[in-house]
VOMARTI-664152 format. One record per residue (C-alpha): residue number from 1; residue in three letters; chain; x, y, z. Coordinates in Angstrom, 2 decimals, decimal comma. Layout:
<pts>
+-----+-----+-------+---------+---------+---------+
:   n : res : chain :       x :       y :       z :
+-----+-----+-------+---------+---------+---------+
: NUM : ALA :     A :       X :       Y :       Z :
...
+-----+-----+-------+---------+---------+---------+
</pts>
This chain:
<pts>
+-----+-----+-------+---------+---------+---------+
:   n : res : chain :       x :       y :       z :
+-----+-----+-------+---------+---------+---------+
:   1 : MET :     A :   91,40 :  136,27 :  118,00 :
:   2 : VAL :     A :   93,10 :  135,38 :  121,05 :
:   3 : ALA :     A :   94,27 :  138,42 :  123,23 :
:   4 : ARG :     A :   98,00 :  138,72 :  123,84 :
:   5 : ARG :     A :   99,73 :  139,42 :  126,76 :
:   6 : ARG :     A :  101,78 :  142,54 :  125,88 :
:   7 : GLU :     A :  102,12 :  144,49 :  129,61 :
:   8 : SER :     A :  105,39 :  142,09 :  131,10 :
:   9 : LEU :     A :  107,04 :  141,21 :  127,80 :
:  10 : LEU :     A :  107,21 :  144,71 :  126,22 :
:  11 : SER :     A :  108,49 :  146,21 :  129,20 :
:  12 : ARG :     A :  111,43 :  143,46 :  128,42 :
:  13 : VAL :     A :  111,79 :  143,44 :  124,67 :
:  14 : TRP :     A :  114,03 :  146,47 :  124,67 :
:  15 : LEU :     A :  116,60 :  145,31 :  127,14 :
:  16 : VAL :     A :  117,09 :  141,96 :  124,77 :
:  17 : CYS :     A :  120,50 :  142,82 :  123,18 :
:  18 : ALA :     A :  123,77 :  141,23 :  122,27 :
:  19 : PRO :     A :  125,79 :  141,66 :  125,79 :
:  20 : LEU :     A :  122,86 :  139,56 :  127,11 :
:  21 : VAL :     A :  122,75 :  136,46 :  124,92 :
:  22 : THR :     A :  126,18 :  136,46 :  123,34 :
:  23 : GLY :     A :  126,97 :  133,04 :  124,03 :
:  24 : VAL :     A :  123,52 :  131,89 :  122,10 :
:  25 : SER :     A :  123,67 :  134,26 :  119,11 :
:  26 : LEU :     A :  127,18 :  133,30 :  118,25 :
:  27 : LEU :     A :  126,32 :  129,63 :  117,62 :
:  28 : VAL :     A :  122,86 :  131,09 :  115,61 :
:  29 : ALA :     A :  123,02 :  134,31 :  114,05 :
:  30 : GLY :     A :  122,61 :  134,72 :  110,42 :
:  31 : HIS :     A :  121,72 :  132,41 :  107,87 :
:  32 : ASN :     A :  125,06 :  131,06 :  107,39 :
:  33 : ASP :     A :  123,65 :  127,44 :  108,01 :
:  34 : LEU :     A :  120,94 :  127,73 :  105,23 :
:  35 : PRO :     A :  121,30 :  125,21 :  102,31 :
:  36 : VAL :     A :  122,40 :  127,42 :   99,26 :
:  37 : ASN :     A :  120,81 :  127,03 :   96,29 :
:  38 : PRO :     A :  123,21 :  126,03 :   93,35 :
:  39 : MET :     A :  122,19 :  128,05 :   90,69 :
:  40 : LEU :     A :  121,87 :  131,30 :   92,71 :
:  41 : GLY :     A :  124,98 :  130,93 :   95,09 :
:  42 : GLU :     A :  122,07 :  131,80 :   97,75 :
:  43 : PRO :     A :  119,79 :  130,25 :   99,73 :
:  44 : GLY :     A :  115,98 :  129,79 :   98,17 :
:  45 : TYR :     A :  114,26 :  130,19 :   94,89 :
:  46 : PRO :     A :  113,90 :  133,62 :   94,16 :
:  47 : ASP :     A :  113,13 :  134,83 :   90,71 :
:  48 : CYS :     A :  116,63 :  135,62 :   89,60 :
:  49 : ARG :     A :  119,70 :  134,36 :   87,75 :
:  50 : GLN :     A :  123,24 :  134,99 :   88,05 :
:  51 : PRO :     A :  124,74 :  136,69 :   84,84 :
:  52 : ASP :     A :  127,55 :  134,14 :   84,86 :
:  53 : ASP :     A :  128,78 :  131,10 :   86,74 :
:  54 : THR :     A :  131,68 :  132,80 :   88,55 :
:  55 : HIS :     A :  130,00 :  132,04 :   92,11 :
:  56 : LEU :     A :  129,23 :  128,48 :   91,35 :
:  57 : ARG :     A :  131,21 :  125,32 :   90,72 :
:  58 : PRO :     A :  130,67 :  123,85 :   87,29 :
:  59 : ALA :     A :  129,32 :  120,54 :   88,99 :
:  60 : VAL :     A :  127,08 :  119,48 :   91,76 :
:  61 : THR :     A :  128,99 :  116,51 :   93,64 :
:  62 : VAL :     A :  126,49 :  113,98 :   94,90 :
:  63 : GLY :     A :  126,16 :  113,75 :   98,55 :
:  64 : GLU :     A :  127,66 :  117,28 :   99,12 :
:  65 : PRO :     A :  126,46 :  119,69 :  101,39 :
:  66 : TRP :     A :  124,76 :  122,64 :   99,75 :
:  67 : GLN :     A :  126,86 :  125,16 :  101,74 :
:  68 : THR :     A :  130,08 :  123,86 :   99,61 :
:  69 : GLN :     A :  128,61 :  124,77 :   96,50 :
:  70 : LEU :     A :  130,02 :  128,15 :   96,50 :
:  71 : ARG :     A :  133,94 :  128,75 :   95,07 :
:  72 : SER :     A :  136,24 :  128,40 :   98,19 :
:  73 : GLY :     A :  136,60 :  130,87 :  100,54 :
:  74 : GLU :     A :  133,25 :  132,78 :   99,35 :
:  75 : ALA :     A :  130,18 :  133,62 :  101,33 :
:  76 : TRP :     A :  126,67 :  133,26 :   99,96 :
:  77 : THR :     A :  126,16 :  136,87 :  100,62 :
:  78 : ASP :     A :  128,73 :  137,71 :   97,65 :
:  79 : ALA :     A :  126,87 :  136,09 :   95,22 :
:  80 : ALA :     A :  123,72 :  137,73 :   96,06 :
:  81 : LYS :     A :  125,32 :  140,92 :   94,91 :
:  82 : THR :     A :  125,54 :  139,73 :   91,53 :
:  83 : LEU :     A :  121,94 :  138,59 :   90,68 :
:  84 : VAL :     A :  119,69 :  139,63 :   88,63 :
:  85 : CYS :     A :  116,22 :  139,46 :   88,99 :
:  86 : ASP :     A :  113,10 :  140,54 :   87,39 :
:  87 : GLN :     A :  109,36 :  139,97 :   86,77 :
:  88 : ASN :     A :  107,99 :  136,74 :   85,62 :
:  89 : PRO :     A :  106,32 :  137,63 :   82,39 :
:  90 : LYS :     A :  102,54 :  137,39 :   81,52 :
:  91 : THR :     A :  101,28 :  135,23 :   78,79 :
:  92 : SER :     A :   98,22 :  136,97 :   78,19 :
:  93 : ALA :     A :   97,22 :  140,82 :   78,92 :
:  94 : ALA :     A :   94,27 :  139,34 :   81,15 :
:  95 : GLN :     A :   96,64 :  138,05 :   83,70 :
:  96 : LEU :     A :   97,58 :  139,77 :   86,92 :
:  97 : SER :     A :  101,11 :  140,20 :   87,93 :
:  98 : VAL :     A :  101,83 :  139,79 :   91,54 :
:  99 : ALA :     A :  104,88 :  140,30 :   93,52 :
: 100 : CYS :     A :  105,88 :  138,40 :   96,61 :
: 101 : VAL :     A :  108,18 :  140,76 :   98,44 :
: 102 : GLY :     A :  109,97 :  139,10 :  101,39 :
: 103 : ASP :     A :  113,22 :  137,56 :  102,96 :
: 104 : SER :     A :  114,49 :  133,64 :  103,03 :
: 105 : ILE :     A :  110,70 :  132,80 :  104,58 :
: 106 : THR :     A :  109,51 :  134,27 :  101,03 :
: 107 : ALA :     A :  112,47 :  133,00 :   98,97 :
: 108 : GLY :     A :  111,81 :  129,37 :  100,11 :
: 109 : ALA :     A :  114,97 :  128,64 :  102,30 :
: 110 : ASN :     A :  115,50 :  125,37 :  103,85 :
: 111 : LEU :     A :  113,21 :  123,56 :  101,38 :
: 112 : PRO :     A :  114,26 :  120,15 :   99,69 :
: 113 : MET :     A :  117,04 :  120,59 :   97,18 :
: 114 : LEU :     A :  115,93 :  121,92 :   93,83 :
: 115 : ASN :     A :  112,28 :  121,99 :   94,59 :
: 116 : LYS :     A :  111,36 :  125,65 :   93,23 :
: 117 : ASN :     A :  107,72 :  124,50 :   93,33 :
: 118 : LEU :     A :  107,83 :  124,03 :   97,11 :
: 119 : SER :     A :  108,40 :  127,99 :   97,93 :
: 120 : TYR :     A :  105,44 :  129,52 :   98,88 :
: 121 : PRO :     A :  105,33 :  132,02 :   96,03 :
: 122 : SER :     A :  105,39 :  129,02 :   93,46 :
: 123 : GLN :     A :  102,59 :  126,88 :   95,44 :
: 124 : LEU :     A :  100,49 :  130,36 :   95,40 :
: 125 : GLN :     A :  100,95 :  130,40 :   91,29 :
: 126 : GLY :     A :   99,37 :  127,05 :   91,40 :
: 127 : MET :     A :   96,75 :  127,86 :   93,67 :
: 128 : LEU :     A :   95,86 :  131,24 :   91,80 :
: 129 : GLY :     A :   96,04 :  129,44 :   88,37 :
: 130 : ASP :     A :   96,18 :  131,05 :   84,80 :
: 131 : SER :     A :   94,86 :  134,23 :   85,59 :
: 132 : TYR :     A :   97,72 :  135,25 :   87,49 :
: 133 : THR :     A :  101,64 :  135,41 :   87,16 :
: 134 : VAL :     A :  103,32 :  135,19 :   90,52 :
: 135 : THR :     A :  107,17 :  136,42 :   90,84 :
: 136 : ASN :     A :  109,26 :  135,28 :   94,03 :
: 137 : LEU :     A :  111,01 :  138,73 :   95,28 :
: 138 : GLY :     A :  112,32 :  137,18 :   98,38 :
: 139 : ALA :     A :  115,86 :  137,88 :   99,41 :
: 140 : CYS :     A :  117,52 :  135,81 :  102,16 :
: 141 : GLY :     A :  118,76 :  137,55 :  104,75 :
: 142 : SER :     A :  116,66 :  141,06 :  103,84 :
: 143 : ASP :     A :  115,66 :  143,57 :  106,59 :
: 144 : MET :     A :  112,90 :  146,08 :  106,04 :
: 145 : LEU :     A :  115,06 :  149,02 :  108,02 :
: 146 : LYS :     A :  117,19 :  150,69 :  105,37 :
: 147 : ASP :     A :  120,18 :  150,59 :  107,68 :
: 148 : GLY :     A :  119,72 :  147,56 :  109,29 :
: 149 : ASN :     A :  122,06 :  144,74 :  110,44 :
: 150 : ARG :     A :  124,84 :  145,33 :  108,11 :
: 151 : THR :     A :  127,46 :  146,25 :  110,93 :
: 152 : LEU :     A :  127,27 :  143,13 :  112,96 :
: 153 : TYR :     A :  126,07 :  140,81 :  110,45 :
: 154 : PRO :     A :  127,08 :  141,22 :  106,52 :
: 155 : GLY :     A :  124,83 :  138,49 :  106,09 :
: 156 : PHE :     A :  121,95 :  140,44 :  106,75 :
: 157 : SER :     A :  121,47 :  143,52 :  104,29 :
: 158 : PRO :     A :  118,58 :  145,79 :  103,72 :
: 159 : PHE :     A :  115,55 :  144,98 :  101,23 :
: 160 : TRP :     A :  116,22 :  148,34 :   99,40 :
: 161 : GLU :     A :  119,88 :  147,41 :   98,64 :
: 162 : ARG :     A :  118,84 :  143,90 :   96,92 :
: 163 : SER :     A :  118,70 :  142,64 :   93,27 :
: 164 : GLN :     A :  115,08 :  141,72 :   94,31 :
: 165 : PHE :     A :  114,16 :  145,43 :   95,14 :
: 166 : GLN :     A :  115,46 :  146,62 :   91,60 :
: 167 : ALA :     A :  113,19 :  143,89 :   90,00 :
: 168 : LEU :     A :  110,49 :  145,31 :   92,44 :
: 169 : ILE :     A :  110,63 :  148,98 :   91,50 :
: 170 : LYS :     A :  111,39 :  148,73 :   87,72 :
: 171 : ASN :     A :  108,10 :  146,84 :   86,82 :
: 172 : LYS :     A :  104,42 :  147,62 :   87,20 :
: 173 : TRP :     A :  102,25 :  145,32 :   89,41 :
: 174 : ASP :     A :   98,77 :  144,24 :   90,04 :
: 175 : VAL :     A :   99,08 :  142,70 :   93,34 :
: 176 : VAL :     A :  102,04 :  143,60 :   96,01 :
: 177 : VAL :     A :  102,73 :  141,29 :   99,09 :
: 178 : ILE :     A :  105,10 :  142,46 :  101,62 :
: 179 : MET :     A :  106,35 :  140,15 :  103,99 :
: 180 : LEU :     A :  109,50 :  141,41 :  105,69 :
: 181 : GLY :     A :  110,21 :  142,34 :  109,68 :
: 182 : THR :     A :  111,88 :  138,79 :  110,69 :
: 183 : ASN :     A :  115,76 :  139,87 :  110,21 :
: 184 : ASP :     A :  115,18 :  143,14 :  111,82 :
: 185 : ALA :     A :  114,15 :  141,53 :  115,10 :
: 186 : ASN :     A :  118,07 :  140,43 :  115,21 :
: 187 : VAL :     A :  119,00 :  140,61 :  118,90 :
: 188 : ASN :     A :  122,81 :  142,21 :  117,95 :
: 189 : ASP :     A :  120,95 :  145,27 :  116,66 :
: 190 : GLU :     A :  119,85 :  148,03 :  119,02 :
: 191 : PRO :     A :  117,21 :  147,38 :  121,67 :
: 192 : TRP :     A :  114,06 :  147,39 :  120,08 :
: 193 : PRO :     A :  112,42 :  151,21 :  120,66 :
: 194 : GLN :     A :  109,51 :  151,11 :  123,15 :
: 195 : SER :     A :  107,39 :  153,41 :  120,90 :
: 196 : CYS :     A :  107,56 :  150,74 :  118,00 :
: 197 : ASP :     A :  105,16 :  148,00 :  119,38 :
: 198 : GLY :     A :  101,69 :  149,17 :  117,65 :
: 199 : ALA :     A :  100,16 :  149,61 :  121,43 :
: 200 : SER :     A :  101,92 :  152,76 :  122,77 :
: 201 : PRO :     A :   99,68 :  155,78 :  122,54 :
: 202 : GLY :     A :  100,35 :  158,61 :  119,93 :
: 203 : PRO :     A :  101,77 :  158,42 :  116,69 :
: 204 : MET :     A :  104,54 :  155,65 :  116,20 :
: 205 : ASP :     A :  107,68 :  156,87 :  115,50 :
: 206 : CYS :     A :  110,60 :  154,67 :  115,15 :
: 207 : PRO :     A :  113,00 :  153,67 :  112,32 :
: 208 : PHE :     A :  110,74 :  150,46 :  111,43 :
: 209 : VAL :     A :  107,64 :  151,92 :  111,03 :
: 210 : ARG :     A :  109,06 :  154,79 :  109,17 :
: 211 : ASP :     A :  110,72 :  152,51 :  106,26 :
: 212 : TYR :     A :  107,60 :  150,36 :  106,68 :
: 213 : THR :     A :  105,62 :  153,20 :  105,57 :
: 214 : ALA :     A :  108,21 :  154,26 :  102,88 :
: 215 : MET :     A :  107,95 :  150,79 :  101,29 :
: 216 : ILE :     A :  103,87 :  151,03 :  101,31 :
: 217 : GLN :     A :  104,10 :  154,86 :   99,83 :
: 218 : LEU :     A :  106,84 :  153,48 :   96,86 :
: 219 : VAL :     A :  104,76 :  150,48 :   96,13 :
: 220 : ARG :     A :  101,99 :  152,65 :   95,55 :
: 221 : THR :     A :  103,76 :  153,92 :   92,80 :
: 222 : LEU :     A :  104,23 :  150,81 :   91,16 :
: 223 : GLY :     A :  100,56 :  149,60 :   89,95 :
: 224 : THR :     A :   99,52 :  148,87 :   86,46 :
: 225 : ALA :     A :   96,63 :  151,22 :   86,97 :
: 226 : PRO :     A :   96,48 :  154,88 :   88,13 :
: 227 : THR :     A :   94,90 :  153,79 :   91,42 :
: 228 : GLY :     A :   98,39 :  151,53 :   92,14 :
: 229 : PRO :     A :   98,44 :  148,15 :   93,04 :
: 230 : GLN :     A :   96,48 :  145,80 :   95,49 :
: 231 : ILE :     A :   98,96 :  145,89 :   98,42 :
: 232 : HIS :     A :   98,83 :  143,27 :  101,13 :
: 233 : ILE :     A :  101,29 :  143,37 :  104,39 :
: 234 : VAL :     A :  101,79 :  140,55 :  106,01 :
: 235 : VAL :     A :  102,46 :  139,30 :  109,99 :
: 236 : PRO :     A :  105,18 :  136,85 :  109,50 :
: 237 : PRO :     A :  105,50 :  133,48 :  111,08 :
: 238 : ALA :     A :  106,18 :  132,69 :  114,41 :
: 239 : LEU :     A :  109,56 :  132,12 :  116,01 :
: 240 : MET :     A :  109,34 :  128,96 :  117,68 :
: 241 : SER :     A :  112,71 :  128,88 :  119,48 :
: 242 : VAL :     A :  114,38 :  131,67 :  121,68 :
: 243 : PHE :     A :  117,37 :  133,68 :  119,85 :
: 244 : TYR :     A :  116,98 :  130,77 :  117,00 :
: 245 : TYR :     A :  119,14 :  132,45 :  114,31 :
: 246 : GLY :     A :  119,90 :  135,41 :  116,60 :
: 247 : MET :     A :  116,23 :  136,49 :  116,58 :
: 248 : ASN :     A :  114,35 :  138,29 :  119,56 :
: 249 : GLN :     A :  111,28 :  135,97 :  120,06 :
: 250 : THR :     A :  109,39 :  138,59 :  121,75 :
: 251 : VAL :     A :  109,56 :  140,95 :  118,96 :
: 252 : ILE :     A :  108,44 :  138,34 :  116,76 :
: 253 : ASN :     A :  105,89 :  137,03 :  118,46 :
: 254 : GLN :     A :  104,62 :  139,35 :  120,73 :
: 255 : VAL :     A :  105,18 :  143,00 :  119,00 :
: 256 : TYR :     A :  104,83 :  141,92 :  115,15 :
: 257 : PRO :     A :  101,05 :  140,75 :  115,44 :
: 258 : GLU :     A :  100,15 :  144,21 :  116,76 :
: 259 : LEU :     A :  102,54 :  146,40 :  115,29 :
: 260 : ILE :     A :  102,24 :  145,32 :  111,90 :
: 261 : ARG :     A :   98,31 :  145,72 :  112,37 :
: 262 : ALA :     A :   99,16 :  149,43 :  113,37 :
: 263 : ILE :     A :  101,03 :  150,13 :  110,58 :
: 264 : ASN :     A :   98,06 :  148,49 :  108,21 :
: 265 : VAL :     A :   95,50 :  151,21 :  109,89 :
: 266 : GLU :     A :   98,20 :  153,95 :  109,99 :
: 267 : ASN :     A :   98,77 :  153,92 :  106,40 :
: 268 : LYS :     A :   94,97 :  153,32 :  105,40 :
: 269 : MET :     A :   95,39 :  149,88 :  103,89 :
: 270 : PRO :     A :   92,04 :  148,96 :  102,08 :
: 271 : HIS :     A :   92,42 :  145,31 :  103,00 :
: 272 : PRO :     A :   93,38 :  143,81 :  106,50 :
: 273 : VAL :     A :   96,81 :  142,27 :  107,35 :
: 274 : ILE :     A :   97,62 :  138,73 :  106,04 :
: 275 : ASP :     A :   97,42 :  136,89 :  109,29 :
: 276 : VAL :     A :  100,36 :  134,32 :  108,44 :
: 277 : PHE :     A :  101,61 :  134,28 :  112,04 :
: 278 : ASP :     A :   98,13 :  133,02 :  113,25 :
: 279 : ALA :     A :   97,86 :  130,73 :  110,30 :
: 280 : LEU :     A :  100,98 :  128,87 :  111,36 :
: 281 : GLY :     A :  100,11 :  128,18 :  114,74 :
: 282 : GLY :     A :  101,22 :  131,44 :  116,24 :
: 283 : GLU :     A :   97,83 :  131,70 :  117,86 :
: 284 : ASN :     A :   99,16 :  129,33 :  120,35 :
: 285 : ALA :     A :  102,07 :  131,57 :  121,04 :
: 286 : THR :     A :  102,01 :  131,64 :  125,03 :
: 287 : ASN :     A :  102,24 :  127,46 :  124,75 :
: 288 : PHE :     A :  105,24 :  127,21 :  122,92 :
: 289 : PRO :     A :  107,63 :  124,05 :  123,55 :
: 290 : PRO :     A :  110,53 :  125,88 :  125,89 :
: 291 : GLN :     A :  113,01 :  124,23 :  123,64 :
: 292 : GLY :     A :  111,59 :  124,92 :  120,10 :
: 293 : CYS :     A :  110,00 :  122,40 :  117,95 :
: 294 : THR :     A :  111,98 :  118,97 :  117,57 :
: 295 : ARG :     A :  111,48 :  115,96 :  115,88 :
: 296 : ASP :     A :  109,70 :  114,76 :  118,78 :
: 297 : ASN :     A :  107,22 :  117,08 :  119,63 :
: 298 : GLN :     A :  105,80 :  118,04 :  115,80 :
: 299 : HIS :     A :  102,82 :  115,70 :  115,36 :
: 300 : PRO :     A :   99,68 :  116,78 :  116,70 :
: 301 : GLY :     A :   98,04 :  114,12 :  119,07 :
: 302 : PRO :     A :   97,92 :  113,33 :  122,81 :
: 303 : GLY :     A :  100,96 :  113,87 :  125,16 :
: 304 : ALA :     A :  103,06 :  116,47 :  126,75 :
: 305 : GLU :     A :  105,26 :  116,15 :  124,04 :
: 306 : SER :     A :  102,78 :  116,59 :  120,97 :
: 307 : MET :     A :  102,97 :  120,48 :  119,80 :
: 308 : PRO :     A :  100,35 :  120,97 :  116,79 :
: 309 : GLN :     A :  101,77 :  124,22 :  115,86 :
: 310 : CYS :     A :  105,40 :  122,24 :  115,17 :
: 311 : ARG :     A :  103,98 :  120,42 :  112,00 :
: 312 : TYR :     A :  104,40 :  124,19 :  110,40 :
: 313 : HIS :     A :  108,23 :  124,02 :  110,95 :
: 314 : CYS :     A :  108,96 :  120,31 :  111,00 :
: 315 : GLY :     A :  109,44 :  117,72 :  107,90 :
: 316 : VAL :     A :  111,53 :  116,30 :  105,56 :
: 317 : VAL :     A :  113,96 :  118,26 :  104,44 :
: 318 : ASN :     A :  116,57 :  117,20 :  101,61 :
: 319 : LYS :     A :  119,83 :  119,38 :  102,78 :
: 320 : CYS :     A :  122,42 :  117,45 :  100,51 :
: 321 : VAL :     A :  122,30 :  115,17 :   97,51 :
: 322 : GLY :     A :  121,49 :  111,62 :   98,14 :
: 323 : CYS :     A :  120,42 :  112,27 :  102,02 :
: 324 : VAL :     A :  117,38 :  113,14 :  103,32 :
: 325 : ASN :     A :  116,35 :  113,73 :  106,74 :
: 326 : THR :     A :  113,98 :  115,08 :  109,09 :
: 327 : THR :     A :  114,72 :  118,23 :  110,59 :
: 328 : CYS :     A :  112,95 :  121,27 :  112,72 :
: 329 : ASP :     A :  113,54 :  124,85 :  111,24 :
: 330 : ASN :     A :  112,05 :  127,25 :  114,17 :
: 331 : CYS :     A :  111,95 :  130,23 :  111,96 :
: 332 : HIS :     A :  111,26 :  128,76 :  108,34 :
: 333 : PRO :     A :  108,19 :  126,60 :  107,63 :
: 334 : SER :     A :  108,35 :  123,16 :  106,64 :
: 335 : VAL :     A :  106,99 :  122,05 :  103,31 :
: 336 : TYR :     A :  103,21 :  122,21 :  105,05 :
: 337 : GLY :     A :  103,93 :  125,27 :  106,77 :
: 338 : TYR :     A :  104,81 :  126,67 :  103,13 :
: 339 : ASN :     A :  101,79 :  125,24 :  101,83 :
: 340 : VAL :     A :   99,61 :  126,99 :  104,45 :
: 341 : LEU :     A :  101,42 :  130,03 :  104,22 :
: 342 : ALA :     A :  100,64 :  130,04 :  100,25 :
: 343 : ALA :     A :   96,92 :  128,89 :  100,77 :
: 344 : THR :     A :   96,80 :  132,18 :  103,53 :
: 345 : VAL :     A :   97,91 :  134,73 :  101,09 :
: 346 : LYS :     A :   95,77 :  133,19 :   98,04 :
: 347 : ALA :     A :   92,55 :  133,40 :  100,14 :
: 348 : ALA :     A :   93,58 :  137,45 :  100,57 :
: 349 : ILE :     A :   94,23 :  138,15 :   97,15 :
: 350 : THR :     A :   91,19 :  136,29 :   95,56 :
: 351 : ALA :     A :   89,29 :  138,35 :   98,49 :
: 352 : ALA :     A :   90,39 :  141,60 :   97,59 :
: 353 : THR :     A :   90,64 :  141,24 :   93,47 :
: 354 : ALA :     A :   86,96 :  140,19 :   93,58 :
: 355 : THR :     A :   86,41 :  143,80 :   94,96 :
: 356 : THR :     A :   88,94 :  145,94 :   93,86 :
: 357 : LEU :     A :   90,30 :  144,62 :   90,46 :
: 358 : PRO :     A :   88,25 :  144,70 :   87,19 :
: 359 : SER :     A :   87,27 :  141,13 :   86,46 :
: 360 : SER :     A :   89,21 :  139,68 :   83,47 :
+-----+-----+-------+---------+---------+---------+
</pts>
């Protein structure tokens, strides 16, 4: 694996906070510009439903942006509070149940409208086949931190308080995949603590590590067998542009690849981390385009503007009914990126399943 430069970067990461980037973060903080799934009232495609249509307009108007599908004056975060989520049922006793725990990247935000099948959990279901049943528990704007982000940006909230969390803990699972952390790197939070880098000597003592460990310990009690479920923790995708959605690029691209591995070791996890970061171009993190991925640099090939890693974040996205355009989201994967993400998770699950779970 490519060695990552930490010395100069980690010495600066704790200094990145709101006063330094106010002009930028006000433009991009939060997920308020993500297209909203009109069936749920929040971005993405988690396996949830609304108990009624209180939050939704009675019809979708052709050509109308997704953001206006909620009733006037209501934020998608209000609709998220009333979601009812649950485990997808098994169709046979031999099936293995898989929970995909995460944020908007797991939920499938920024995908073509009403194309649930393109989210990574849905693609994972297709790749794993009928021996598995996969549930999407992605919660847009959710943090691993139990007390993260809610004060400055109500659009962010702890995964622990979301409906998807309730679906996780009230069911039993054979496999649980955890991919959280991107929203915890919001630059408007307190500066990232220097002890929380996965490289400092001694025990890691910071809220992110403590809450991640608490999540692992909780999930260990949710197995279909007394030994607990097969658990995988994931290094999330790279952030391709500085302060995109108000995120700290240094934390996501330089700290997490080391820190999440350290959490994996600290918790004596039997399987290596799932390295989505490298799978989606993160191994070239020192050579990202200065202004992020754009439609001009998304294609692999010769030339100064060519950035092969951008194909994981750029592609055709249908953000409104009847209008298709090519766009780049420097945080959420493209359709191609979601496909690679699903394939990476599938490879880890099947490799681990062959050695840790009884054959069906």
